[in-house]
N, C-alpha and C positions, 0 to 999 in steps of 0.2 A: 560498688556503690559506697559513697562517702559515709563513714559511721556516724558523723554528726547529723547528716540528713536522715539516716535510718532511725536514730534515737528521737529526732524531732517528730517523725511520722508516728512512732509508737507513743510518744508523749501526747500528741494531739489526739490520737485514737483513744487512748485511755481517758484523757480529760473529757472529751465529748461523751464518752460512755458513762462517766460519772454524772455529767450534767443532765443528759437526756434519759437516763434509766431511772425509773421509779424505785426508790429505795425499799419499798415494800408497804403495801396497803392491806389493812385487815379486810378480808372478804366480807361482803354484806351479810348480815345475820349470822356471822360466825359464832359458834358456841363451843365451849370445851367439851371433850368427850365424856369426862367425868365431872359432874357438877358437885363441888364440895363447898366449903365456906367461902364466901366472897370477901376478898381482901380489898384494901383501899389502894389508891394510886401508888403509894410508896412501898407496898409489900413486895418482898423478894422471896417469900416462902413458897416453894413449889407445891406444898400441900394445900395452898389456898388459891382459889381462882380469882384473878384480879379483874376489876371492872373500872373502866374509864368513865368518870362522871361528866367529863367535858364532851366526849364523843358519844356517850350513852350506849356503850357497847362493851362486850367482854374483851379482854386483852390476852392474846396468846403469850406463851412464855417468852421472856426477854423483849417484849414489846413495850415501848414507852411513848408518851405523848410529847410531840414537839410543838412548843408554843409558836415557833416561827412559821411552821407549815400549817398549824392549826388542826392537826390530826395525829393519830397514832401511827408510829413507824415500826415496822417489824425489825427486831434486833437493832434498834437505833444505837449508833455509835456517837454521832454528834451532828449538829447542823453546821455546815461549812459555808462561810460567806464567799470563799474563793471559787466554789463550783456552783453557787446559788442553788444549793440543794442539800437535802439531808443525806448523810451517809448511813446506810442501813444494810439489811440482809442481802438485798439484790444488787447492790453496787459497791459493797465494801472492797471486794477484790479489785475492781476497777480503780478505786481510790488508792489502794496500796500500790498498784502498778503505775498510777500517775505520779506518786511520790518517787517511786523507784526510777522511772525514766527521766523525771525532772532532775533527780540527783545525778544520774549518769550524763545527761545532756550538759548540765551546768559544769560538772567536773571535767568533761572532755573539752568544753570551751575554755575553761580555766587553764587546763594543761596546754592547750594550743596557744595560749597567750603568754606562756612563760618566756619564749624567746624575746618578746617585746618588753617584758619586765626586765630581763637581763640587759637589753639594749638601752633601756631608760637610764640605767645606772652606769653604762659604759659609753653612752653617746654614740652608739652604732646605728647604722641605717639597716633596717630589716625589711625584707620584702613582705608586703601586706597580702595575705591570702584572701582571695575573694570569697572562698567558702566560709572561712572563719568570720569575715566581716559580715556576710549575709546572715549566717546562722545566729551570730551574736546579736545582730540588730533585731531579727525576728523573735528570738527567744525573750528579749527583754523590752520589746516595744519601742526601741529607739527611733524607729521610723515615724512613730506617732508623736514623739516628744521633741523632735528637733527638725529644723529645715535642712535636710541632708544635702540638697543641691548647693545652697549657699555655703554650708560648712565645708563641703568638698572643694569648692572653688577657692575659699579663703585659705585652706590648708595647702593646697597644691601650689598656690602662688607665693607662699611664704618661703623665704630663702632657707629657713630652718624647718621646713615642713616635716622632716622625719622626726624631729624632736617633739613636735606637736602630736604626731601619730603615736610615738612611743609613750608620751605622757597619757594620752587617751587610753591606750591599751593597758598601761600600768594601773590606772584608776578602775578600768573595767575588770581587770583581773582581781584587784583588791575587793571590789564589791561582789564579784562572783564567788570568791573564796568564803566570804562571810555568809553568802546565801547557801553555799554548799554545806557549811557546818551547821547552819540552821535546819536545812532539810534533812541532813544526816541524823541530827538529834531527834527530829520529829519521826523519822522513819524507824529509828531504833526503838522509840517508845511504842509505836504500833506493832512492830515485830514482837516485842516482849508481851504485848497484850494478846496477840494471836497465839503465841506459844502457850499461854494459859487459858485460851478460849474465853477471853474477857473483852468486853467493849469498854470504851472510855466512860460511858455513863455507869456501867456496872462497877468499874474500878473505883469510881468516886463514891458510889453509894454502898458498896460492899467491902470497903477496905478493912473492916474488922472481922470478916468471915474467915474462920480458920481453914476451911476446905471448900473450894469452889466445885460444885457438883457437875458443872459442864466441862471440867478439865479432864480430857480423855488421854492425855499424853501429847507431847509437842507434835509428833508426826500426824496423828489423827486430827489434832486441832488445825494444823495447816491444810490438811486435805479437806476439812470441812469448809474452808474458805476458798481454796484454789481448785478443788475437785480432785478426783482420783487419776484422771488422765493427764499424765505429765506433759503431753504435747501442748496442752492449753494453759500451762502454768504461767507463761510469760506473755500471754495475749489476753486482752479483755473480752473473753468469751468462754463458754463452757461447751463441752461435748454433749450431744443429745443423750448419750447413755448416762452421764453424770446427772443431767437434769431429770432424767426419768427415775434413777435409782436413789439419789441422795435427797432425802426429804429436807435436810437442813438448808439446802440451797433455795428452798421456797419460803423459808422464814417462819413456818408455823409449828414445826416440831423439831426438837433437838434431843439427841441421846444424852444420857447422864452417866456419870461414873458408875460402872457395874457394882463396885464394892459399896459405894454409898447407897445405891438402889437396893442392894441386898440387905444392908443395915437398916434402911427405912422400913423394909417389908418384914423384918424379923421382930 
């Protein structure tokens, strides 16, 4: 099977998983197990129980109110306009996989266009791959932005049609390369956040915190997002065993660094 097609399938699967999966809703009448002092909306002290005055309910650890969604989101990372949804505890893995497969798909398309870039500078005629043409159109919505039939007729009837083809693919490759670098930077940022078990919201509001208490080490941090079952790491799904055993996947409870926990109890 064509790798471009496989990447496109995984990209779309991950994308729709992010879009249609609820990022995490606070259960009705949820209350903390140990009621201590009530903190305000911006409190990040685990020794204080936070209360959302907009939703009129207690907030679980790492939960934040999203003004766009109008409700509290479990382990909210950010509200993403590209998926028309919040990215939170229950769909963060799917969002990371969406970025990953978008990067791979775009990189593969860009690499497949290199012969046309070379031909553009050498005035060579290069065979147009139907797979590359179709996938590149689908991936970037060209079918919706141009009249493909009229363009195809105009190009094929031109005596220097191969030059027009090469120029189109040269521009396509240039835009793809810029897009690849943008997605790569965004993905690296999120991978670094996962490595320290930090969300985008937490990274902004706790930048001065000397030791982040949810940082369990990079391996456990990644497992907390992707699950313990390695067979499911690259697909937007979790095994039933992980869903049953890992409380962090439900967004209400998160283990903290044992050393810090012992220090707090001493």
